[in-house]
CHARMM internal coordinates of N, CA and C (Angstrom, degrees):
IC EDIT
DIST 1 N 1 CA 1.5346
DIST 1 CA 1 C 1.5266
ANGL 1 N 1 CA 1 C 103.75
DIST 1 C 2 N 1.3508
ANGL 1 CA 1 C 2 N 116.21
DIHE 1 N 1 CA 1 C 2 N -52.21
DIST 2 N 2 CA 1.4844
ANGL 1 C 2 N 2 CA 119.44
DIHE 1 CA 1 C 2 N 2 CA -173.05
DIST 2 CA 2 C 1.5797
ANGL 2 N 2 CA 2 C 106.65
DIHE 1 C 2 N 2 CA 2 C -62.27
DIST 2 C 3 N 1.2169
ANGL 2 CA 2 C 3 N 124.78
DIHE 2 N 2 CA 2 C 3 N -32.37
DIST 3 N 3 CA 1.3469
ANGL 2 C 3 N 3 CA 126.05
DIHE 2 CA 2 C 3 N 3 CA 177.00
DIST 3 CA 3 C 1.5195
ANGL 3 N 3 CA 3 C 113.79
DIHE 2 C 3 N 3 CA 3 C -66.98
DIST 3 C 4 N 1.2981
ANGL 3 CA 3 C 4 N 117.70
DIHE 3 N 3 CA 3 C 4 N -34.16
DIST 4 N 4 CA 1.5055
ANGL 3 C 4 N 4 CA 123.67
DIHE 3 CA 3 C 4 N 4 CA 171.33
DIST 4 CA 4 C 1.3921
ANGL 4 N 4 CA 4 C 114.87
DIHE 3 C 4 N 4 CA 4 C -64.34
DIST 4 C 5 N 1.3999
ANGL 4 CA 4 C 5 N 115.95
DIHE 4 N 4 CA 4 C 5 N -40.88
DIST 5 N 5 CA 1.3667
ANGL 4 C 5 N 5 CA 118.84
DIHE 4 CA 4 C 5 N 5 CA 178.29
DIST 5 CA 5 C 1.5099
ANGL 5 N 5 CA 5 C 114.50
DIHE 4 C 5 N 5 CA 5 C -69.74
DIST 5 C 6 N 1.3021
ANGL 5 CA 5 C 6 N 115.60
DIHE 5 N 5 CA 5 C 6 N -33.68
DIST 6 N 6 CA 1.5119
ANGL 5 C 6 N 6 CA 120.96
DIHE 5 CA 5 C 6 N 6 CA 172.51
DIST 6 CA 6 C 1.5389
ANGL 6 N 6 CA 6 C 112.91
DIHE 5 C 6 N 6 CA 6 C -58.26
DIST 6 C 7 N 1.4413
ANGL 6 CA 6 C 7 N 111.43
DIHE 6 N 6 CA 6 C 7 N -45.40
DIST 7 N 7 CA 1.3545
ANGL 6 C 7 N 7 CA 121.28
DIHE 6 CA 6 C 7 N 7 CA -177.76
DIST 7 CA 7 C 1.5295
ANGL 7 N 7 CA 7 C 111.01
DIHE 6 C 7 N 7 CA 7 C -55.17
DIST 7 C 8 N 1.2749
ANGL 7 CA 7 C 8 N 106.66
DIHE 7 N 7 CA 7 C 8 N -56.69
DIST 8 N 8 CA 1.5044
ANGL 7 C 8 N 8 CA 114.74
DIHE 7 CA 7 C 8 N 8 CA 178.97
DIST 8 CA 8 C 1.5156
ANGL 8 N 8 CA 8 C 115.65
DIHE 7 C 8 N 8 CA 8 C -55.79
DIST 8 C 9 N 1.3289
ANGL 8 CA 8 C 9 N 112.17
DIHE 8 N 8 CA 8 C 9 N -40.68
DIST 9 N 9 CA 1.4751
ANGL 8 C 9 N 9 CA 117.52
DIHE 8 CA 8 C 9 N 9 CA 177.42
DIST 9 CA 9 C 1.5546
ANGL 9 N 9 CA 9 C 113.17
DIHE 8 C 9 N 9 CA 9 C -64.21
DIST 9 C 10 N 1.2065
ANGL 9 CA 9 C 10 N 114.07
DIHE 9 N 9 CA 9 C 10 N -46.92
DIST 10 N 10 CA 1.4581
ANGL 9 C 10 N 10 CA 121.84
DIHE 9 CA 9 C 10 N 10 CA 174.06
DIST 10 CA 10 C 1.5370
ANGL 10 N 10 CA 10 C 111.97
DIHE 9 C 10 N 10 CA 10 C -55.42
DIST 10 C 11 N 1.3053
ANGL 10 CA 10 C 11 N 116.53
DIHE 10 N 10 CA 10 C 11 N -49.74
DIST 11 N 11 CA 1.4004
ANGL 10 C 11 N 11 CA 118.73
DIHE 10 CA 10 C 11 N 11 CA -178.09
DIST 11 CA 11 C 1.5623
ANGL 11 N 11 CA 11 C 110.89
DIHE 10 C 11 N 11 CA 11 C -64.98
DIST 11 C 12 N 1.1966
ANGL 11 CA 11 C 12 N 126.06
DIHE 11 N 11 CA 11 C 12 N -33.89
DIST 12 N 12 CA 1.4187
ANGL 11 C 12 N 12 CA 128.91
DIHE 11 CA 11 C 12 N 12 CA 171.68
DIST 12 CA 12 C 1.5365
ANGL 12 N 12 CA 12 C 113.88
DIHE 11 C 12 N 12 CA 12 C -65.30
DIST 12 C 13 N 1.3365
ANGL 12 CA 12 C 13 N 108.34
DIHE 12 N 12 CA 12 C 13 N -46.44
DIST 13 N 13 CA 1.4883
ANGL 12 C 13 N 13 CA 117.00
DIHE 12 CA 12 C 13 N 13 CA 171.17
DIST 13 CA 13 C 1.4965
ANGL 13 N 13 CA 13 C 117.44
DIHE 12 C 13 N 13 CA 13 C -50.70
DIST 13 C 14 N 1.2691
ANGL 13 CA 13 C 14 N 110.13
DIHE 13 N 13 CA 13 C 14 N -45.88
DIST 14 N 14 CA 1.5252
ANGL 13 C 14 N 14 CA 115.01
DIHE 13 CA 13 C 14 N 14 CA -174.15
DIST 14 CA 14 C 1.5402
ANGL 14 N 14 CA 14 C 109.10
DIHE 13 C 14 N 14 CA 14 C -77.69
DIST 14 C 15 N 1.3622
ANGL 14 CA 14 C 15 N 116.52
DIHE 14 N 14 CA 14 C 15 N -33.87
DIST 15 N 15 CA 1.4547
ANGL 14 C 15 N 15 CA 117.82
DIHE 14 CA 14 C 15 N 15 CA 174.56
DIST 15 CA 15 C 1.4994
ANGL 15 N 15 CA 15 C 110.00
DIHE 14 C 15 N 15 CA 15 C -65.00
DIST 15 C 16 N 1.4540
ANGL 15 CA 15 C 16 N 119.62
DIHE 15 N 15 CA 15 C 16 N -35.72
DIST 16 N 16 CA 1.3889
ANGL 15 C 16 N 16 CA 116.87
DIHE 15 CA 15 C 16 N 16 CA -178.44
DIST 16 CA 16 C 1.5133
ANGL 16 N 16 CA 16 C 109.96
DIHE 15 C 16 N 16 CA 16 C -72.29
DIST 16 C 17 N 1.3590
ANGL 16 CA 16 C 17 N 114.63
DIHE 16 N 16 CA 16 C 17 N -35.30
DIST 17 N 17 CA 1.4754
ANGL 16 C 17 N 17 CA 110.43
DIHE 16 CA 16 C 17 N 17 CA -178.83
DIST 17 CA 17 C 1.5531
ANGL 17 N 17 CA 17 C 113.07
DIHE 16 C 17 N 17 CA 17 C -69.97
DIST 17 C 18 N 1.3713
ANGL 17 CA 17 C 18 N 117.67
DIHE 17 N 17 CA 17 C 18 N -26.89
DIST 18 N 18 CA 1.4193
ANGL 17 C 18 N 18 CA 122.19
DIHE 17 CA 17 C 18 N 18 CA -178.56
DIST 18 CA 18 C 1.5657
ANGL 18 N 18 CA 18 C 111.13
DIHE 17 C 18 N 18 CA 18 C -74.97
DIST 18 C 19 N 1.2568
ANGL 18 CA 18 C 19 N 119.13
DIHE 18 N 18 CA 18 C 19 N -30.54
DIST 19 N 19 CA 1.4234
ANGL 18 C 19 N 19 CA 126.36
DIHE 18 CA 18 C 19 N 19 CA -172.30
DIST 19 CA 19 C 1.5674
ANGL 19 N 19 CA 19 C 116.41
DIHE 18 C 19 N 19 CA 19 C -103.56
DIST 19 C 20 N 1.2316
ANGL 19 CA 19 C 20 N 115.95
DIHE 19 N 19 CA 19 C 20 N -2.60
DIST 20 N 20 CA 1.3949
ANGL 19 C 20 N 20 CA 122.74
DIHE 19 CA 19 C 20 N 20 CA -177.49
DIST 20 CA 20 C 1.6011
ANGL 20 N 20 CA 20 C 106.98
DIHE 19 C 20 N 20 CA 20 C -75.36
DIST 20 C 21 N 1.3619
ANGL 20 CA 20 C 21 N 106.38
DIHE 20 N 20 CA 20 C 21 N 169.00
DIST 21 N 21 CA 1.4736
ANGL 20 C 21 N 21 CA 111.25
DIHE 20 CA 20 C 21 N 21 CA -172.31
DIST 21 CA 21 C 1.5800
ANGL 21 N 21 CA 21 C 105.53
DIHE 20 C 21 N 21 CA 21 C -76.03
DIST 21 C 22 N 1.3217
ANGL 21 CA 21 C 22 N 119.32
DIHE 21 N 21 CA 21 C 22 N -19.66
DIST 22 N 22 CA 1.5000
ANGL 21 C 22 N 22 CA 120.46
DIHE 21 CA 21 C 22 N 22 CA 177.52
DIST 22 CA 22 C 1.6017
ANGL 22 N 22 CA 22 C 102.02
DIHE 21 C 22 N 22 CA 22 C -120.98
DIST 22 C 23 N 1.2825
ANGL 22 CA 22 C 23 N 118.12
DIHE 22 N 22 CA 22 C 23 N 97.97
DIST 23 N 23 CA 1.3698
ANGL 22 C 23 N 23 CA 118.23
DIHE 22 CA 22 C 23 N 23 CA 178.65
DIST 23 CA 23 C 1.4781
ANGL 23 N 23 CA 23 C 115.51
DIHE 22 C 23 N 23 CA 23 C -62.58
DIST 23 C 24 N 1.3151
ANGL 23 CA 23 C 24 N 119.81
DIHE 23 N 23 CA 23 C 24 N 139.23
DIST 24 N 24 CA 1.4895
ANGL 23 C 24 N 24 CA 124.16
DIHE 23 CA 23 C 24 N 24 CA -173.59
DIST 24 CA 24 C 1.5591
ANGL 24 N 24 CA 24 C 106.81
DIHE 23 C 24 N 24 CA 24 C -117.16
DIST 24 C 25 N 1.2859
ANGL 24 CA 24 C 25 N 120.70
DIHE 24 N 24 CA 24 C 25 N 151.93
DIST 25 N 25 CA 1.4569
ANGL 24 C 25 N 25 CA 118.16
DIHE 24 CA 24 C 25 N 25 CA 173.12
DIST 25 CA 25 C 1.5070
ANGL 25 N 25 CA 25 C 109.09
DIHE 24 C 25 N 25 CA 25 C -61.84
DIST 25 C 26 N 1.4185
ANGL 25 CA 25 C 26 N 112.69
DIHE 25 N 25 CA 25 C 26 N 149.20
DIST 26 N 26 CA 1.5142
ANGL 25 C 26 N 26 CA 118.11
DIHE 25 CA 25 C 26 N 26 CA 178.19
DIST 26 CA 26 C 1.4841
ANGL 26 N 26 CA 26 C 108.98
DIHE 25 C 26 N 26 CA 26 C -129.96
DIST 26 C 27 N 1.3424
ANGL 26 CA 26 C 27 N 126.48
DIHE 26 N 26 CA 26 C 27 N 3.99
DIST 27 N 27 CA 1.2493
ANGL 26 C 27 N 27 CA 127.81
DIHE 26 CA 26 C 27 N 27 CA -175.25
DIST 27 CA 27 C 1.5061
ANGL 27 N 27 CA 27 C 119.11
DIHE 26 C 27 N 27 CA 27 C -56.39
DIST 27 C 28 N 1.3442
ANGL 27 CA 27 C 28 N 114.44
DIHE 27 N 27 CA 27 C 28 N -36.80
DIST 28 N 28 CA 1.5233
ANGL 27 C 28 N 28 CA 122.08
DIHE 27 CA 27 C 28 N 28 CA 172.76
DIST 28 CA 28 C 1.5771
ANGL 28 N 28 CA 28 C 114.56
DIHE 27 C 28 N 28 CA 28 C -67.19
DIST 28 C 29 N 1.3178
ANGL 28 CA 28 C 29 N 112.82
DIHE 28 N 28 CA 28 C 29 N -40.03
DIST 29 N 29 CA 1.4407
ANGL 28 C 29 N 29 CA 122.57
DIHE 28 CA 28 C 29 N 29 CA 175.07
DIST 29 CA 29 C 1.5063
ANGL 29 N 29 CA 29 C 108.98
DIHE 28 C 29 N 29 CA 29 C -66.12
DIST 29 C 30 N 1.2286
ANGL 29 CA 29 C 30 N 120.83
DIHE 29 N 29 CA 29 C 30 N -46.06
DIST 30 N 30 CA 1.5648
ANGL 29 C 30 N 30 CA 127.51
DIHE 29 CA 29 C 30 N 30 CA -178.15
DIST 30 CA 30 C 1.5237
ANGL 30 N 30 CA 30 C 101.83
DIHE 29 C 30 N 30 CA 30 C -62.71
DIST 30 C 31 N 1.3656
ANGL 30 CA 30 C 31 N 124.73
DIHE 30 N 30 CA 30 C 31 N -48.07
DIST 31 N 31 CA 1.4662
ANGL 30 C 31 N 31 CA 120.47
DIHE 30 CA 30 C 31 N 31 CA -179.71
DIST 31 CA 31 C 1.4699
ANGL 31 N 31 CA 31 C 114.20
DIHE 30 C 31 N 31 CA 31 C -63.36
DIST 31 C 32 N 1.3877
ANGL 31 CA 31 C 32 N 117.27
DIHE 31 N 31 CA 31 C 32 N -32.82
DIST 32 N 32 CA 1.4809
ANGL 31 C 32 N 32 CA 119.65
DIHE 31 CA 31 C 32 N 32 CA 176.38
DIST 32 CA 32 C 1.5082
ANGL 32 N 32 CA 32 C 109.34
DIHE 31 C 32 N 32 CA 32 C -73.73
DIST 32 C 33 N 1.2335
ANGL 32 CA 32 C 33 N 125.89
DIHE 32 N 32 CA 32 C 33 N -39.98
DIST 33 N 33 CA 1.3640
ANGL 32 C 33 N 33 CA 133.07
DIHE 32 CA 32 C 33 N 33 CA 167.30
DIST 33 CA 33 C 1.5053
ANGL 33 N 33 CA 33 C 115.81
DIHE 32 C 33 N 33 CA 33 C -46.41
DIST 33 C 34 N 1.4327
ANGL 33 CA 33 C 34 N 110.68
DIHE 33 N 33 CA 33 C 34 N -60.31
DIST 34 N 34 CA 1.4595
ANGL 33 C 34 N 34 CA 116.19
DIHE 33 CA 33 C 34 N 34 CA 177.09
DIST 34 CA 34 C 1.6063
ANGL 34 N 34 CA 34 C 114.06
DIHE 33 C 34 N 34 CA 34 C -53.56
DIST 34 C 35 N 1.4020
ANGL 34 CA 34 C 35 N 113.93
DIHE 34 N 34 CA 34 C 35 N -45.24
DIST 35 N 35 CA 1.4390
ANGL 34 C 35 N 35 CA 120.39
DIHE 34 CA 34 C 35 N 35 CA 177.85
DIST 35 CA 35 C 1.6599
ANGL 35 N 35 CA 35 C 110.79
DIHE 34 C 35 N 35 CA 35 C -54.16
DIST 35 C 36 N 1.2624
ANGL 35 CA 35 C 36 N 109.05
DIHE 35 N 35 CA 35 C 36 N -54.90
DIST 36 N 36 CA 1.5514
ANGL 35 C 36 N 36 CA 117.53
DIHE 35 CA 35 C 36 N 36 CA 178.35
DIST 36 CA 36 C 1.5125
ANGL 36 N 36 CA 36 C 106.89
DIHE 35 C 36 N 36 CA 36 C -54.14
DIST 36 C 37 N 1.2909
ANGL 36 CA 36 C 37 N 121.30
DIHE 36 N 36 CA 36 C 37 N -47.73
DIST 37 N 37 CA 1.4580
ANGL 36 C 37 N 37 CA 119.04
DIHE 36 CA 36 C 37 N 37 CA -169.28
DIST 37 CA 37 C 1.5813
ANGL 37 N 37 CA 37 C 105.78
DIHE 36 C 37 N 37 CA 37 C -71.02
DIST 37 C 38 N 1.4016
ANGL 37 CA 37 C 38 N 115.46
DIHE 37 N 37 CA 37 C 38 N -32.17
DIST 38 N 38 CA 1.5573
ANGL 37 C 38 N 38 CA 111.94
DIHE 37 CA 37 C 38 N 38 CA 179.30
DIST 38 CA 38 C 1.5434
ANGL 38 N 38 CA 38 C 106.67
DIHE 37 C 38 N 38 CA 38 C -71.77
DIST 38 C 39 N 1.2879
ANGL 38 CA 38 C 39 N 120.96
DIHE 38 N 38 CA 38 C 39 N -38.54
DIST 39 N 39 CA 1.4771
ANGL 38 C 39 N 39 CA 123.73
DIHE 38 CA 38 C 39 N 39 CA 177.70
DIST 39 CA 39 C 1.5866
ANGL 39 N 39 CA 39 C 110.99
DIHE 38 C 39 N 39 CA 39 C -57.54
DIST 39 C 40 N 1.2973
ANGL 39 CA 39 C 40 N 115.42
DIHE 39 N 39 CA 39 C 40 N -46.44
DIST 40 N 40 CA 1.4117
ANGL 39 C 40 N 40 CA 122.87
DIHE 39 CA 39 C 40 N 40 CA 179.04
DIST 40 CA 40 C 1.5292
ANGL 40 N 40 CA 40 C 112.58
DIHE 39 C 40 N 40 CA 40 C -64.18
DIST 40 C 41 N 1.3261
ANGL 40 CA 40 C 41 N 118.03
DIHE 40 N 40 CA 40 C 41 N -40.85
DIST 41 N 41 CA 1.4275
ANGL 40 C 41 N 41 CA 122.02
DIHE 40 CA 40 C 41 N 41 CA 174.23
DIST 41 CA 41 C 1.3373
ANGL 41 N 41 CA 41 C 114.73
DIHE 40 C 41 N 41 CA 41 C -60.44
DIST 41 C 42 N 1.5133
ANGL 41 CA 41 C 42 N 119.49
DIHE 41 N 41 CA 41 C 42 N -47.75
DIST 42 N 42 CA 1.4599
ANGL 41 C 42 N 42 CA 128.43
DIHE 41 CA 41 C 42 N 42 CA -177.63
DIST 42 CA 42 C 1.6451
ANGL 42 N 42 CA 42 C 106.94
DIHE 41 C 42 N 42 CA 42 C -62.88
DIST 42 C 43 N 1.3178
ANGL 42 CA 42 C 43 N 119.19
DIHE 42 N 42 CA 42 C 43 N -36.01
DIST 43 N 43 CA 1.3614
ANGL 42 C 43 N 43 CA 126.96
DIHE 42 CA 42 C 43 N 43 CA 178.41
DIST 43 CA 43 C 1.4450
ANGL 43 N 43 CA 43 C 109.26
DIHE 42 C 43 N 43 CA 43 C -67.80
DIST 43 C 44 N 1.3009
ANGL 43 CA 43 C 44 N 119.79
DIHE 43 N 43 CA 43 C 44 N -43.55
DIST 44 N 44 CA 1.4783
ANGL 43 C 44 N 44 CA 120.28
DIHE 43 CA 43 C 44 N 44 CA 178.75
DIST 44 CA 44 C 1.5491
ANGL 44 N 44 CA 44 C 113.39
DIHE 43 C 44 N 44 CA 44 C -66.85
DIST 44 C 45 N 1.3689
ANGL 44 CA 44 C 45 N 115.38
DIHE 44 N 44 CA 44 C 45 N -38.99
DIST 45 N 45 CA 1.3520
ANGL 44 C 45 N 45 CA 123.26
DIHE 44 CA 44 C 45 N 45 CA -174.95
DIST 45 CA 45 C 1.5890
ANGL 45 N 45 CA 45 C 106.27
DIHE 44 C 45 N 45 CA 45 C -68.41
DIST 45 C 46 N 1.3549
ANGL 45 CA 45 C 46 N 116.28
DIHE 45 N 45 CA 45 C 46 N -43.88
DIST 46 N 46 CA 1.3622
ANGL 45 C 46 N 46 CA 123.10
DIHE 45 CA 45 C 46 N 46 CA 178.11
DIST 46 CA 46 C 1.5763
ANGL 46 N 46 CA 46 C 109.47
DIHE 45 C 46 N 46 CA 46 C -62.50
DIST 46 C 47 N 1.1167
ANGL 46 CA 46 C 47 N 121.45
DIHE 46 N 46 CA 46 C 47 N -35.91
DIST 47 N 47 CA 1.5198
ANGL 46 C 47 N 47 CA 123.89
DIHE 46 CA 46 C 47 N 47 CA -172.72
DIST 47 CA 47 C 1.5434
ANGL 47 N 47 CA 47 C 101.47
DIHE 46 C 47 N 47 CA 47 C -79.79
DIST 47 C 48 N 1.2395
ANGL 47 CA 47 C 48 N 125.42
DIHE 47 N 47 CA 47 C 48 N -34.91
DIST 48 N 48 CA 1.4478
ANGL 47 C 48 N 48 CA 128.24
DIHE 47 CA 47 C 48 N 48 CA -178.31
DIST 48 CA 48 C 1.5971
ANGL 48 N 48 CA 48 C 107.47
DIHE 47 C 48 N 48 CA 48 C -69.76
DIST 48 C 49 N 1.3770
ANGL 48 CA 48 C 49 N 116.48
DIHE 48 N 48 CA 48 C 49 N -40.76
DIST 49 N 49 CA 1.4016
ANGL 48 C 49 N 49 CA 122.14
DIHE 48 CA 48 C 49 N 49 CA 177.55
DIST 49 CA 49 C 1.4973
ANGL 49 N 49 CA 49 C 110.83
DIHE 48 C 49 N 49 CA 49 C -64.00
DIST 49 C 50 N 1.3624
ANGL 49 CA 49 C 50 N 118.06
DIHE 49 N 49 CA 49 C 50 N -45.70
DIST 50 N 50 CA 1.4430
ANGL 49 C 50 N 50 CA 120.11
DIHE 49 CA 49 C 50 N 50 CA 175.31
DIST 50 CA 50 C 1.5204
ANGL 50 N 50 CA 50 C 114.75
DIHE 49 C 50 N 50 CA 50 C -58.44
DIST 50 C 51 N 1.4181
ANGL 50 CA 50 C 51 N 115.01
DIHE 50 N 50 CA 50 C 51 N -41.46
DIST 51 N 51 CA 1.3983
ANGL 50 C 51 N 51 CA 119.19
DIHE 50 CA 50 C 51 N 51 CA 176.74
DIST 51 CA 51 C 1.5329
ANGL 51 N 51 CA 51 C 112.90
DIHE 50 C 51 N 51 CA 51 C -62.05
DIST 51 C 52 N 1.2875
ANGL 51 CA 51 C 52 N 116.68
DIHE 51 N 51 CA 51 C 52 N -40.68
DIST 52 N 52 CA 1.3570
ANGL 51 C 52 N 52 CA 124.48
DIHE 51 CA 51 C 52 N 52 CA 178.39
DIST 52 CA 52 C 1.6036
ANGL 52 N 52 CA 52 C 109.84
DIHE 51 C 52 N 52 CA 52 C -62.70
DIST 52 C 53 N 1.3051
ANGL 52 CA 52 C 53 N 119.12
DIHE 52 N 52 CA 52 C 53 N -45.01
DIST 53 N 53 CA 1.4177
ANGL 52 C 53 N 53 CA 126.16
DIHE 52 CA 52 C 53 N 53 CA -176.70
DIST 53 CA 53 C 1.5621
ANGL 53 N 53 CA 53 C 105.87
DIHE 52 C 53 N 53 CA 53 C -71.60
DIST 53 C 54 N 1.2716
ANGL 53 CA 53 C 54 N 118.33
DIHE 53 N 53 CA 53 C 54 N -33.80
DIST 54 N 54 CA 1.5308
ANGL 53 C 54 N 54 CA 120.71
DIHE 53 CA 53 C 54 N 54 CA 173.85
DIST 54 CA 54 C 1.4582
ANGL 54 N 54 CA 54 C 107.35
DIHE 53 C 54 N 54 CA 54 C -67.97
DIST 54 C 55 N 1.2839
ANGL 54 CA 54 C 55 N 123.12
DIHE 54 N 54 CA 54 C 55 N -44.06
DIST 55 N 55 CA 1.4329
ANGL 54 C 55 N 55 CA 126.07
DIHE 54 CA 54 C 55 N 55 CA -179.45
DIST 55 CA 55 C 1.6162
ANGL 55 N 55 CA 55 C 110.68
DIHE 54 C 55 N 55 CA 55 C -59.28
DIST 55 C 56 N 1.3362
ANGL 55 CA 55 C 56 N 111.90
DIHE 55 N 55 CA 55 C 56 N -41.81
DIST 56 N 56 CA 1.4833
ANGL 55 C 56 N 56 CA 116.33
DIHE 55 CA 55 C 56 N 56 CA -178.60
DIST 56 CA 56 C 1.5325
ANGL 56 N 56 CA 56 C 114.27
DIHE 55 C 56 N 56 CA 56 C -64.66
DIST 56 C 57 N 1.3439
ANGL 56 CA 56 C 57 N 110.02
DIHE 56 N 56 CA 56 C 57 N -33.95
DIST 57 N 57 CA 1.4542
ANGL 56 C 57 N 57 CA 116.54
DIHE 56 CA 56 C 57 N 57 CA -177.95
DIST 57 CA 57 C 1.6379
ANGL 57 N 57 CA 57 C 112.73
DIHE 56 C 57 N 57 CA 57 C -73.85
DIST 57 C 58 N 1.2873
ANGL 57 CA 57 C 58 N 114.40
DIHE 57 N 57 CA 57 C 58 N -22.84
DIST 58 N 58 CA 1.4372
ANGL 57 C 58 N 58 CA 115.52
DIHE 57 CA 57 C 58 N 58 CA 178.39
DIST 58 CA 58 C 1.4283
ANGL 58 N 58 CA 58 C 115.95
DIHE 57 C 58 N 58 CA 58 C -67.07
DIST 58 C 59 N 1.3289
ANGL 58 CA 58 C 59 N 123.86
DIHE 58 N 58 CA 58 C 59 N 142.55
DIST 59 N 59 CA 1.3849
ANGL 58 C 59 N 59 CA 126.09
DIHE 58 CA 58 C 59 N 59 CA 179.36
DIST 59 CA 59 C 1.5922
ANGL 59 N 59 CA 59 C 107.21
DIHE 58 C 59 N 59 CA 59 C -60.45
DIST 59 C 60 N 1.3491
ANGL 59 CA 59 C 60 N 112.87
DIHE 59 N 59 CA 59 C 60 N 138.55
DIST 60 N 60 CA 1.5558
ANGL 59 C 60 N 60 CA 115.68
DIHE 59 CA 59 C 60 N 60 CA 174.84
DIST 60 CA 60 C 1.4525
ANGL 60 N 60 CA 60 C 114.33
DIHE 59 C 60 N 60 CA 60 C 83.39
DIST 60 C 61 N 1.3430
ANGL 60 CA 60 C 61 N 119.60
DIHE 60 N 60 CA 60 C 61 N -0.92
DIST 61 N 61 CA 1.4346
ANGL 60 C 61 N 61 CA 121.69
DIHE 60 CA 60 C 61 N 61 CA -174.15
DIST 61 CA 61 C 1.5918
ANGL 61 N 61 CA 61 C 104.34
DIHE 60 C 61 N 61 CA 61 C -75.59
DIST 61 C 62 N 1.2431
ANGL 61 CA 61 C 62 N 123.24
DIHE 61 N 61 CA 61 C 62 N -34.92
DIST 62 N 62 CA 1.3899
ANGL 61 C 62 N 62 CA 123.95
DIHE 61 CA 61 C 62 N 62 CA -174.37
DIST 62 CA 62 C 1.5846
ANGL 62 N 62 CA 62 C 103.89
DIHE 61 C 62 N 62 CA 62 C -71.97
DIST 62 C 63 N 1.2697
ANGL 62 CA 62 C 63 N 123.11
DIHE 62 N 62 CA 62 C 63 N -37.65
DIST 63 N 63 CA 1.4337
ANGL 62 C 63 N 63 CA 120.01
DIHE 62 CA 62 C 63 N 63 CA 174.36
DIST 63 CA 63 C 1.5073
ANGL 63 N 63 CA 63 C 110.83
DIHE 62 C 63 N 63 CA 63 C -64.76
DIST 63 C 64 N 1.3805
ANGL 63 CA 63 C 64 N 118.87
DIHE 63 N 63 CA 63 C 64 N -37.09
DIST 64 N 64 CA 1.3836
ANGL 63 C 64 N 64 CA 117.10
DIHE 63 CA 63 C 64 N 64 CA 177.99
DIST 64 CA 64 C 1.6169
ANGL 64 N 64 CA 64 C 113.63
DIHE 63 C 64 N 64 CA 64 C -67.35
DIST 64 C 65 N 1.3125
ANGL 64 CA 64 C 65 N 114.72
DIHE 64 N 64 CA 64 C 65 N -32.60
DIST 65 N 65 CA 1.3965
ANGL 64 C 65 N 65 CA 117.53
DIHE 64 CA 64 C 65 N 65 CA 174.21
DIST 65 CA 65 C 1.5159
ANGL 65 N 65 CA 65 C 114.25
DIHE 64 C 65 N 65 CA 65 C -64.86
DIST 65 C 66 N 1.2971
ANGL 65 CA 65 C 66 N 116.35
DIHE 65 N 65 CA 65 C 66 N -38.32
DIST 66 N 66 CA 1.4244
ANGL 65 C 66 N 66 CA 122.97
DIHE 65 CA 65 C 66 N 66 CA 172.58
DIST 66 CA 66 C 1.4993
ANGL 66 N 66 CA 66 C 115.96
DIHE 65 C 66 N 66 CA 66 C -61.18
DIST 66 C 67 N 1.3032
ANGL 66 CA 66 C 67 N 114.60
DIHE 66 N 66 CA 66 C 67 N -37.59
DIST 67 N 67 CA 1.4449
ANGL 66 C 67 N 67 CA 122.43
DIHE 66 CA 66 C 67 N 67 CA 179.71
DIST 67 CA 67 C 1.5837
ANGL 67 N 67 CA 67 C 109.27
DIHE 66 C 67 N 67 CA 67 C -73.40
DIST 67 C 68 N 1.2676
ANGL 67 CA 67 C 68 N 118.65
DIHE 67 N 67 CA 67 C 68 N -39.44
DIST 68 N 68 CA 1.3102
ANGL 67 C 68 N 68 CA 125.07
DIHE 67 CA 67 C 68 N 68 CA 175.20
DIST 68 CA 68 C 1.5771
ANGL 68 N 68 CA 68 C 113.57
DIHE 67 C 68 N 68 CA 68 C -61.73
DIST 68 C 69 N 1.4005
ANGL 68 CA 68 C 69 N 115.35
DIHE 68 N 68 CA 68 C 69 N -44.76
DIST 69 N 69 CA 1.4665
ANGL 68 C 69 N 69 CA 124.80
DIHE 68 CA 68 C 69 N 69 CA 173.81
DIST 69 CA 69 C 1.4779
ANGL 69 N 69 CA 69 C 111.33
DIHE 68 C 69 N 69 CA 69 C -54.89
DIST 69 C 70 N 1.3896
ANGL 69 CA 69 C 70 N 116.10
DIHE 69 N 69 CA 69 C 70 N -41.86
DIST 70 N 70 CA 1.4200
ANGL 69 C 70 N 70 CA 118.92
DIHE 69 CA 69 C 70 N 70 CA -172.86
DIST 70 CA 70 C 1.5159
ANGL 70 N 70 CA 70 C 106.88
DIHE 69 C 70 N 70 CA 70 C -69.93
DIST 70 C 71 N 1.3206
ANGL 70 CA 70 C 71 N 120.85
DIHE 70 N 70 CA 70 C 71 N -33.98
DIST 71 N 71 CA 1.4466
ANGL 70 C 71 N 71 CA 118.57
DIHE 70 CA 70 C 71 N 71 CA -177.37
DIST 71 CA 71 C 1.5458
ANGL 71 N 71 CA 71 C 111.75
DIHE 70 C 71 N 71 CA 71 C -72.92
END
COOR INIT
IC SEED 1 N 1 CA 1 C
IC BUILD
């Protein structure tokens, strides 16, 4: 959650620097933003993979997968 707050903060800071009366360089902020977004995406993918693995370990989950495939 902390990472998401930092992402939003960086986005608004970049927007402010781009639209201000005195434009300021944003390339360092943009690099930091890209890094944070990659980290957030990797964390979300990992969480989804863990959830899928946990689901596979639960009894009856294979049957549920078959039922979903049939639909």
